[in-house]
C-alpha positions as CSV (number, residue, x, y, z in Angstrom):
1,M,30.2,3.4,-19.3
2,M,30.0,-0.2,-18.6
3,A,27.6,-1.6,-15.7
4,G,29.1,-2.6,-12.3
5,P,28.8,-6.4,-11.6
6,K,25.8,-5.5,-9.2
7,I,24.0,-3.9,-12.0
8,E,24.4,-6.2,-14.2
9,R,23.1,-8.9,-11.6
10,I,20.3,-7.0,-11.5
11,I,19.6,-6.4,-15.0
12,C,20.0,-10.1,-15.8
13,G,17.8,-11.0,-13.1
14,I,14.9,-9.0,-14.3
15,I,15.4,-9.8,-18.0
16,G,15.6,-13.6,-17.1
17,C,12.1,-13.2,-15.1
18,L,10.6,-11.4,-18.1
19,V,11.8,-14.0,-20.6
20,L,10.2,-17.0,-18.6
21,S,6.8,-15.2,-18.8
22,G,7.0,-13.8,-22.2
23,L,6.8,-10.2,-21.0
24,L,9.8,-9.1,-22.3
25,T,8.5,-8.2,-25.9
26,D,6.0,-5.7,-23.9
27,M,8.6,-3.5,-22.5
28,A,8.2,-1.1,-25.7
29,A,4.1,-1.5,-25.6
30,G,4.1,1.8,-26.9
31,E,1.6,4.2,-25.2
32,V,-0.5,3.9,-21.7
33,R,-3.8,4.8,-21.2
34,M,-5.6,5.6,-18.1
35,Q,-9.0,5.1,-17.5
36,T,-11.2,6.1,-14.4
37,Y,-13.9,4.1,-12.6
38,T,-16.2,3.9,-10.1
39,Y,-16.6,0.6,-8.2
40,K,-18.5,1.7,-5.7
41,Q,-21.0,4.3,-4.9
42,V,-22.1,4.9,-1.1
43,A,-25.3,7.3,-1.1
44,D,-24.0,10.2,-3.5
45,L,-20.0,9.4,-3.0
46,E,-18.2,7.6,-6.0
47,I,-15.5,5.6,-5.0
48,K,-13.0,5.2,-7.8
49,A,-10.2,3.5,-9.6
50,N,-7.9,4.5,-11.9
51,V,-6.3,1.7,-14.3
52,Y,-3.1,2.1,-16.2
53,R,-2.3,-0.2,-19.0
54,A,-1.0,-0.7,-22.5
55,D,-3.4,1.2,-25.0
56,D,-4.2,-2.4,-26.8
57,E,-6.6,-5.5,-26.2
58,K,-4.0,-7.7,-24.6
59,V,-5.1,-9.5,-21.2
60,R,-2.8,-8.4,-18.6
61,P,-1.7,-9.9,-15.6
62,V,-2.4,-6.9,-12.8
63,I,-1.4,-5.2,-9.6
64,V,-3.4,-3.2,-7.3
65,W,-1.8,-0.1,-6.1
66,I,-3.2,1.2,-2.4
67,H,-2.1,4.5,-1.7
68,G,-0.7,6.1,2.0
69,G,-2.0,9.0,3.5
70,A,-2.3,7.5,7.4
71,L,-5.9,6.4,6.3
72,I,-6.9,10.3,6.1
73,M,-5.0,11.8,3.4
74,G,-4.0,10.5,-0.5
75,G,-5.8,9.3,-3.2
76,R,-5.4,7.2,-6.5
77,D,-3.5,9.4,-8.3
78,G,-0.4,8.6,-5.5
79,V,1.2,6.0,-7.5
80,N,4.9,5.3,-6.9
81,G,6.8,6.4,-9.7
82,R,9.2,3.7,-9.7
83,V,6.6,0.9,-9.0
84,K,4.5,2.2,-11.9
85,K,7.5,2.4,-14.6
86,M,8.8,-0.8,-13.8
87,F,5.2,-2.9,-13.8
88,L,3.8,-1.1,-16.9
89,D,7.2,-1.5,-18.9
90,A,7.1,-5.1,-18.0
91,G,3.3,-5.5,-19.4
92,Y,1.1,-5.2,-16.2
93,A,-1.9,-3.4,-15.8
94,I,-2.0,-1.3,-12.5
95,V,-5.3,-0.8,-10.7
96,S,-5.0,2.2,-8.1
97,I,-7.9,2.3,-5.7
98,D,-9.6,5.0,-3.8
99,Y,-11.5,4.4,-0.3
100,R,-12.8,6.0,1.9
101,L,-10.8,8.5,4.3
102,A,-10.9,9.0,8.2
103,P,-11.7,10.5,10.1
104,E,-15.2,11.2,8.6
105,T,-15.5,7.1,7.7
106,K,-14.2,4.7,10.3
107,L,-11.8,1.9,9.9
108,P,-14.3,-0.8,9.5
109,A,-15.5,0.8,6.6
110,I,-12.6,1.7,4.9
111,I,-11.8,-2.0,5.1
112,E,-15.1,-2.6,3.6
113,D,-14.2,-0.4,0.4
114,V,-10.8,-2.2,0.1
115,E,-12.7,-5.8,0.2
116,D,-15.3,-4.2,-2.3
117,A,-12.3,-2.5,-4.6
118,F,-11.1,-6.4,-5.1
119,K,-14.6,-8.4,-5.5
120,W,-15.1,-5.2,-8.3
121,I,-11.5,-6.1,-10.1
122,R,-12.3,-9.9,-10.3
123,A,-15.9,-9.3,-11.6
124,K,-15.5,-6.5,-14.1
125,G,-12.0,-6.1,-14.8
126,P,-11.4,-8.8,-17.4
127,E,-14.1,-6.9,-19.4
128,L,-13.7,-3.7,-18.6
129,F,-10.0,-3.4,-18.9
130,K,-8.6,-6.6,-20.2
131,I,-6.6,-8.4,-16.9
132,D,-6.3,-11.4,-16.1
133,S,-7.9,-11.6,-12.5
134,S,-6.9,-15.3,-11.6
135,K,-3.9,-13.8,-10.0
136,I,-3.3,-10.6,-7.9
137,A,-0.4,-8.7,-6.9
138,V,-1.0,-5.7,-4.3
139,L,1.6,-3.2,-3.5
140,G,1.5,-0.2,-1.3
141,G,3.1,2.7,1.0
142,S,2.7,3.4,4.6
143,A,-0.9,3.2,5.8
144,G,-1.2,1.8,1.8
145,G,1.1,-0.8,3.0
146,Y,-0.8,-1.4,6.2
147,L,-3.8,-1.8,3.6
148,T,-2.1,-4.2,1.4
149,L,-1.1,-6.4,4.2
150,A,-4.6,-6.5,5.7
151,T,-5.4,-7.9,2.0
152,G,-3.6,-10.8,3.0
153,H,-6.3,-11.8,5.6
154,R,-9.4,-9.7,4.6
155,V,-9.6,-10.2,0.8
156,K,-10.9,-13.6,0.0
157,P,-9.7,-15.4,-2.2
158,R,-6.5,-14.1,-0.9
159,P,-4.0,-12.1,-3.5
160,T,-1.3,-13.9,-4.7
161,V,1.6,-11.9,-3.6
162,L,2.1,-8.6,-1.3
163,V,4.8,-5.9,-0.9
164,A,4.7,-3.4,1.7
165,F,6.7,-0.6,1.4
166,Y,7.2,1.1,5.2
167,G,3.9,-0.5,6.3
168,Y,2.5,-1.9,9.6
169,G,0.7,-4.6,11.0
170,D,0.1,-3.2,14.5
171,L,-2.4,-0.2,14.9
172,I,-2.4,0.5,18.7
173,G,1.1,0.1,19.8
174,D,2.9,3.0,21.5
175,W,4.2,4.6,18.5
176,Y,0.4,5.3,17.3
177,S,-1.3,5.3,20.7
178,K,0.8,7.7,22.6
179,P,2.2,11.6,21.7
180,S,5.2,11.1,19.3
181,P,8.6,12.3,20.4
182,H,9.5,12.9,16.6
183,R,10.4,16.2,15.1
184,R,8.5,15.5,11.9
185,H,5.0,15.5,14.1
186,Q,5.7,18.9,16.0
187,R,4.8,21.1,13.0
188,P,2.9,24.4,14.3
189,K,-0.1,23.3,16.4
190,M,-3.5,24.1,15.6
191,P,-6.2,24.8,18.5
192,E,-8.2,21.6,18.6
193,E,-11.3,23.3,17.8
194,Q,-10.0,24.7,14.6
195,V,-8.5,21.3,13.6
196,R,-11.6,19.6,14.1
197,K,-13.1,21.7,11.7
198,Q,-10.7,21.0,8.9
199,V,-12.3,17.2,8.8
200,S,-15.9,18.2,9.6
201,G,-17.3,17.4,6.3
202,P,-19.2,15.0,4.5
203,A,-17.4,11.5,4.0
204,I,-14.9,11.8,1.2
205,A,-12.6,9.2,-0.7
206,N,-10.0,11.3,-1.9
207,S,-8.4,14.1,0.0
208,K,-8.5,16.5,-2.8
209,D,-12.3,16.4,-2.1
210,R,-11.6,17.5,1.3
211,K,-12.3,21.2,2.2
212,G,-10.4,21.3,5.4
213,N,-6.6,20.3,6.0
214,G,-6.0,16.7,6.5
215,G,-2.2,16.9,7.1
216,A,-3.0,19.1,10.0
217,F,-5.6,16.8,11.3
218,Y,-2.8,13.9,11.6
219,Q,-0.4,16.1,13.0
220,F,-2.9,16.8,15.4
221,C,-3.6,13.1,15.8
222,R,0.5,12.0,16.4
223,Q,1.2,14.9,18.7
224,R,-1.6,13.7,21.2
225,G,-1.5,10.1,20.6
226,L,-5.2,9.9,19.1
227,W,-5.0,8.3,15.9
228,P,-6.3,4.8,16.7
229,T,-9.3,6.4,18.4
230,E,-10.0,8.8,15.6
231,V,-9.4,6.5,12.6
232,S,-11.6,3.6,14.4
233,G,-14.0,5.7,16.9
234,W,-12.4,2.7,19.7
235,D,-10.5,3.4,22.7
236,P,-7.1,1.4,22.1
237,D,-6.7,0.8,25.8
238,K,-10.2,0.0,26.8
239,E,-11.5,-1.6,23.3
240,A,-8.2,-3.3,22.1
241,K,-10.0,-6.4,21.0
242,K,-12.1,-4.5,18.4
243,F,-9.1,-3.6,16.6
244,D,-8.0,-7.4,16.3
245,P,-9.7,-8.3,12.8
246,Y,-8.0,-5.4,11.1
247,M,-4.8,-5.6,12.3
248,P,-2.5,-8.0,10.1
249,V,0.1,-8.9,13.0
250,K,-2.8,-10.9,14.6
251,N,-4.3,-12.6,11.6
252,V,-1.3,-14.5,10.2
253,T,-1.9,-17.6,9.2
254,G,-0.1,-20.5,7.1
255,Q,-2.4,-19.2,4.4
256,Y,-1.2,-16.0,4.1
257,P,0.2,-14.9,0.6
258,P,4.1,-14.6,-0.2
259,T,5.3,-11.3,1.2
260,L,8.1,-8.9,0.8
261,L,8.7,-6.1,3.5
262,I,10.7,-2.7,2.7
263,H,11.4,-0.6,5.4
264,G,13.9,1.9,6.3
265,T,15.5,1.6,9.7
266,E,15.4,5.1,10.7
267,D,12.0,5.6,10.2
268,T,10.2,8.4,12.6
269,D,7.0,8.0,11.0
270,V,6.4,4.1,11.2
271,P,8.8,2.8,13.0
272,F,11.2,-0.2,11.3
273,G,10.1,-2.6,14.3
274,Q,6.6,-2.7,12.8
275,S,7.9,-4.8,9.6
276,V,10.3,-6.7,12.0
277,M,7.0,-7.8,13.8
278,M,5.5,-8.7,10.7
279,A,8.7,-10.7,9.3
280,E,8.6,-12.4,12.8
281,Q,5.0,-13.9,12.4
282,F,5.4,-14.8,8.9
283,K,8.4,-17.1,10.3
284,K,6.5,-18.3,13.2
285,F,3.7,-19.5,10.2
286,R,6.3,-20.4,7.5
287,V,4.9,-18.1,5.2
288,D,7.0,-17.5,2.4
289,H,8.5,-13.7,2.9
290,E,11.5,-11.3,2.9
291,L,12.6,-8.3,4.9
292,I,14.5,-5.7,3.3
293,A,16.4,-3.4,5.6
294,I,17.2,0.0,3.8
295,S,19.9,1.2,6.4
296,G,19.9,4.8,7.5
297,G,16.1,5.2,5.5
298,E,13.6,7.5,7.3
299,H,10.1,7.4,5.8
300,G,10.2,6.6,2.0
301,F,13.7,5.6,2.5
302,G,15.2,9.1,2.8
303,G,18.8,9.2,3.9
304,G,19.4,5.7,2.5
305,D,22.0,4.4,0.0
306,P,20.5,5.3,-3.2
307,D,21.8,2.2,-5.0
308,K,20.4,0.1,-2.2
309,I,17.0,1.8,-2.5
310,E,17.4,1.2,-6.1
311,Q,18.3,-2.5,-5.5
312,A,15.1,-2.6,-3.2
313,Y,12.7,-2.0,-5.7
314,Q,14.2,-4.2,-8.2
315,E,14.2,-6.7,-5.9
316,A,10.4,-6.1,-5.4
317,F,9.9,-6.1,-8.9
318,Q,11.4,-10.0,-9.3
319,F,9.4,-11.1,-5.8
320,V,6.5,-10.3,-7.2
321,H,7.2,-11.3,-10.9
322,R,8.1,-14.6,-10.1
323,R,5.2,-15.7,-8.1
324,M,2.7,-14.2,-10.4
325,A,4.5,-16.3,-13.0
326,G,4.2,-19.4,-10.8
327,K,8.2,-19.6,-10.1
C-alpha cells in the first residue's frame, strides 16, 4: 500500500532530521540494554533511575523521561511506549527517573529529587552509561509533564529542550484546589480515615513499594479539592506565595528552554487551559515553543483522532531532535 502525502511528509521529515546528525544508521542498532542505578539515597530509601540504551559503548545523546501519577503514583518503569521506541530507534539513551512521592514526601523534597537526578546524570552519566550530557532533552506526561516544565526553571544548567504531554504549570488553580465535578474523579469513596491509612507508611520513591492504594488517595484529593494541600502541606488560599517557586507558569523568562506542549482539548484530569496558560507565558517572553491541541482528546489523548495523535508524537520527536542537533 502506498503511503499518503501526509504520512510521506512525516517520514521524510524524520529521515531528513536523522541524516543531519548521522543517527540514521542507529535505527537498527540491535539489542537494547536496561540498567538500574541508585542516583540518590535518603536515609534507607534508595531513589533509582532506569537507563535504556543500545548495547554498545558509543556515546549517545540523552533524553530524561519523568513519569506521571499526580506526584502520588507511578514509577520509573512507566516510560511512554511511543517515546521509548522513537528515541531508542534514533540512537538516543533514555534515563527514566523515580522521585519521592506525595503525600509521604512533600513538594519541596520532590523537586529536590528531580534537581539531584540531573546533577547525577551530568556528573556520572558520561562514565556510567556513555552519554553526551552537554545537551539534555526532558519529556514527561501529566504530573511528569509538570515536572518536565519545572526543570525549565529549577534545573541548572537548564535542559536543552522540553516536551510536556498534557502537563500543567499551575498547582493551585480551582481545577486542583476545588472539588472536581468530573466523573473520572467520582469513583467509589472511602471514608477519610481509611483513605489516609493508604498513605501512612514511610517515604517511597515508587508506588509499587507503597503498601496502600495511592489511587484511592488521589481520588479523595480530587473529590475534596485537597491535592495542593496534601502534596505540599500548604494552604493554597492562605499560603499561595509558598507555591510560586514550584510553579512553571510563575517562572517563565526569556532563558526558558524551547518547549513543546501537547494536550487534549477535552481533558478532564488536567485542563487543556493549563497548556494554553504556559503557551501564553512563552509568547510573552519570546520563548521558542509550540502548542499542539488534540481535538476531542481526553487525558492521555483518548478520543482524539489516531492520525493526529501519531502526527503529534512525530512532531515531538522532530522538535526535540532538531534542537538537540542545534538546528
